[in-house]
Every structure is written in C-alpha cells, then in structure tokens.
N, C-alpha and C positions, 0 to 999 in steps of 0.2 A: 407505361408499365415496362415496355421493352427497354427504354432508356434506364429506368431504375434497375432492371435486372442486369443489363450490360455493365452499368457502373458499379454496382454494389454486390453482385452475386459471388464473385471470387473472394473478396475480403470477408464477406459474411460466411462463406463456406469454411474458410480457414479458421475463423473465430468459432464456428460451431464445432469443427473438428477438435479444437482445443477444449471446448466445453464438454464434449462427449468422450474425451480420452481417446480420440482417434477412431471412433466408430463411425465410419463413413455413411452408412445407411441412416443412422439416427441423425447425423449432422445434415444430410440432405433433406430429411424430413423436417428438421427445424428450419432450414433455409426456405423450403417450400411453404411452410406454415407462416413464417415471418413475412414473406412476400405476399401471401394471400391476405394477411391482415393489413398490409400496406395498401393493397388494392381495395379492401373493404372500408378502409379509413383514410382516404386520400387527404382529408383536411389535416390529419396529424403530421404529415410530412410536407404539406404545402406551406405551412407557416414558419418552419424551422429547417435546419439541415437534416437530410434524411438519414444519413449514416448513424448518428448517435441514437436516433429513435429505433432504427432497425436492429442495432446491436443490443439495445435494451430489451426489445421484444424477444430477440433470440435468446438472451440470457434468461428471461422470465420463462420462456417455453422450456428451456433446458432444466431449470430448477423445478418447474411443475412436473416434467416427465420423471425426474429423479425422485421426487416425493411420491409420485404415483407408483413407481416401481417398488419403493420402500414400503408402501402401505399394503401392497398385494403380498399374499403368501409366496414363499419361495417355490418355484416350479421344480418338481422333482423328476420329471421325465417318465419314460415308459417303465422303468424298473420298479417303481412303486406299485404299479398295477398288479404285478406278480404277487405282492404281499396281501392284496385284497382277496378274501375268499371268493370262490366261484359262486354264482347265483344259487346253485343247488345247495351248497354248503351253508350259505347265509339263510336260505329259506328253512333248511333243516334246523339250524340253530334257533331261529325265531319260533319254529313249531315246538322245539323241545322246551323252550322257556314257557310257552303257553301251556304245554302239557304239565310242566312242573307246577305252574300256577294253579291249574285245574286240580292237580293232585292235592294241593294244600287245602282245597275246599272239602275234600272227602273226610268222612269220619276216620279216626285213627286206626280202627280195626280193619277198615276197607283199604286204607292206604298201606298198612303193613302187609296185608296179603298180596297186594299188587306189587309192592317192592320185592317181596320174596320170590314170587312166581315169575314176574316179567323182567324185572331189572336185575335180579341176582341169578335168574335162570334156574331156579330150584324146581324140582318136581313137587307134586302135591304132597307126597309123603315127607320130603325134605322140608318143605315149608311148614307142614304140620309139626314136625319135630322142632324146628327152629322157633316157632311161635308158641309151642306148647298147647296146641289145640288139636282136636280130631281132624282127620283128612276130609270127612264130609263137611265139616265147618269151613275148611279152607275152600272147598269147591263152591259152597253156597255163597260165602263172602266174596269170592272172586266174581261170581255171576253178578251179584248186586253191586259190587264195586265197579265193574265194567259198565254197568247200566248208569250208575251215578256219574262216572267219568265221562261217558258219552253225552249226558245231559249238560255237564259243566262245559264240555268242549263246544256243544251246540250253542250255548249262551255266548260263547266267545266267537262264534262264527267259524269254527274249525272242523266240526264233524260233518260228514256227508249227509 
C-alpha cells in the first residue's frame, strides 16, 4: 500500500484537482477514497497496471459526488432561518386555523355573534345593531356559541 501511495498519490491528486475544479479538499477526499478502494480490492490492481484503474475509480467517485450534490437541494445558509416564523408565531398560526375550522362547525347565528363580538371587537349593543337582533339575544347566543366552540375545540384536542 505504501508503494502504491508513493508511486501514484501525486499524479492522482493532480487528476482529482482537475476533476474538482481545483477544490483541494474534495480532491484529497477522492484520492483517499480511491486508495481505500484499492486496498479493499487488491486483486483489481494485481492483474493489470494500477494507474488506469486508480484514475477510473477517481473519475467515478468524482462523478458520483457531483451527481449527489446536484440531487440535494441547494443549501441556503443561516439567512433563510430568519424568514421562518418563530415557534410561537407558528403555534399561533396553527391554533388560529384550528379555531377557524371549529368556528365553521357552529350554527350560523352562533358564528355570527362570535364574529361580531370577538373578532370585530363590537360591544353587545353594536353587535345587536349590526345583526338586527335584541341585545339579550346577543348575550345568550354568545354564551351558547362559546360553549359550542369549547366542545368543538375539545374534540380537536385544543381546549383545556
């Protein structure tokens, strides 16, 4: 193995540098892997000249590495992590989707009262005027709508 390294490592490294467009680290990795394969398969170089076999293995390793890099998604670095919402924001978004889904299961009159009082921030009197119903009806519908919403959220595993 030492003789093989002494005789072929230099030319093999130059060839690997050519294959990797001058990337010395990748070239050294290719040389190391090529010599490892020669050590694992001594019969492959015992029957014929070693250099052509070594160069073919190095070329195949280089092509395989190139294809593997092309198959992987492009690495974007740390800057992309800043675009990802914080865990609290993501949890809040998921919860709001679940609440919206639970609201869809309510009866229309209950959903309307909750939209007016909680989401639009209207008082009982303002909600009553907007919906065209008495204030007492807004209060009772709100009570029953919140109960129904709590049940719908419990079914989804979200209510305490």
